[in-house]
N, C-alpha and C positions, 0 to 999 in steps of 0.2 A: 233673200234679202232680209227675212224675219230671222234667220240664224245669224247672220252678220250684226244685226243691230244687238241681239242678245249677247253675242261675244264681245262686242263694243262696250256695252253696259257693265257686263262682268269685269272686263279689263280696267275699266274706269272706277268700279267699285274697289279692285284691289289695290289700284293706284291710291285712290282717295284714303283708304285704311292704312296703307303704308306711310303716307305723309302725315297722318294723325299721330301714328306711333313715333315718326321722328321727331314731330314738333312736341309730343309729350316727353320724349327722352331728353330733348333740347331743355325744356322747361325745368325738368327734375335735376338736370346737370347744373343750369344757372341757379336753381334754388340751393343745392348742395355747395357751390361755390360761394354764393352769398353769404351762407350760414358759417362757412370755414373762414370767411374774410373778415367776419364781424369782430370786434374787440380789437385790442391793440396787440403789440409784440408779444406782451407777456402771455398771450393765448396760444402762441405758435407750439405745437407739440412736435418735437424732432427728436427721434431716438438717436441720430447720428452725429450732431454737432455738439461742440463743447457748451456746456450750460452758460448761460449769461450771469451777470452780476447777482440779479434777484434770485435766479434759479439756485445758483450756489449758495447763496446766504440762506435759502429757504431750507438748504440741506445741512445746514450746520446747526447742531444742538448750542453752541457758544454764541450764536447770533439771534436768538428768538426775540429780544427785545428790540434789536435793530430793524429786524423784518417787520415787527408790529408797529414801530415807528415809521418806517417807509411806507405801509400801507395806509397809516393813520393820515399821513402827509399827502397821499395821493401820488406817489412818485414811482409805483410800480412800473408803470407803462415808461416813463421817462428813462429809469434805469435798466429796463429791458431792450431799449432801442439799440441800434447799431454802435452808438458810441464812436471812439473809444472812450472809457472813463476810467478813472482810477478812484476807488473809494477807500478811504481810511476808515476801517470799520472796527468800531469799539465793540468789544465782547459784551456779554451780560453782566460779568463782574465789573466792567468799567462804568455801566450805567449804574450799577448798585452803590458805587462811590459817591454818587451826587447824593445831594441832602434828601432826606427822607420827602416822599411826595413830588418830586421834581419830574419824574418820568410820568406818573400818573397825571399830573397838571398838564404837561405838554401833549398828551394823548387827548386832550378833551377838544372837541370840535373847535371852540372859540380859540384855541391856541395854535390852530393848524399853521399859520404865517409864521409863528415862532419857530415850530417843529420843522418847517419847511426852511428856515434859514439856518437852523442848526445842522440839518442833515446837508444842505448846501455847502456848508462849510467843511464838511467831510469828503466834498466831491470836486475832482478836478477833470476839466475835458481834455481828454488826451490820456497816454499811458505813461506813467512814471514808473520805471523801474529802479529798484535800490541800486543796482549796480552803475546807474547813471546820475544818481543824485550826488550833489557835492555838498560840503560841508557849508553852510551860510546861504544856500540858495533859498529863494523864496519863490512860491507859486501862489497865483490868484486862484482862488476856488470859485465855484459857481455862485456861492452867496455873495461874493465880492471881497471878502477878507483875504489876507495872505497867511499862508504857513511858512513856517521856517523849517528847514532841514539843517540837523546836526549830525556829524559822524563823531563815533568814539571808537577807535579801533575798527573792528569789522561789523559794528552795531550802528544802525541807522534810526534817527528819531525825527519825529515830525511834532514840532511845539512841545519837546521834551518827552513826548510818549514814543517808547520804543517800537518798532516794527517788528514784531515776533514772528510773523509769517507772511508770505506773499503767495498769493494764489491767483494764476492766470485764469481769465475766463473767455467766453466767446466775445465779449464786447469790452474787454479791458483787463484791469487788474484789482485785485482786492489786497490791500494791506491790513493785516489784523494788527490792532493797537489795544492797549490796555488803559486808555483813558478816552473820555469824551472831550472831544476838541471844541472849546468854547470860543467864539469870536472874541477878538480883543477890541 
């Protein structure tokens, strides 16, 4: 009888230890999952998917000012989400055409609302491919203003600024333009 009790106690001890290890593994797994899911879509690391609009812009040496503005306006998460979005993306040279001090002024925290509005005027919810744009079409932008499309031969313009390149992304399309679009 004494041996039976010892065997039973030993089995209970092994069982209790294995449950503790399972609970600990489940706790560690939950902690890892929680850590992986904090932050927005911009924090997702994915080596196989097509980069989103923000990831694509970050990789462009010609759009560092735009990326700085998107970060200052707090729009990284929004433009990293599923979309689809169309972004008319001014180059650094486009920002350089603005009056001296304009960009620096817009990057100040107290001008965040103005910066959001300007960037929103460059963003359309949906995918606008140049081959489907028609001369005279107008599109309502996120900011609330409209942009006008014109066609001259095989060239497409938005508010008079030529679309010099179109880059498909994982959540929409970027149209590279040589001017900053200002709401009318």
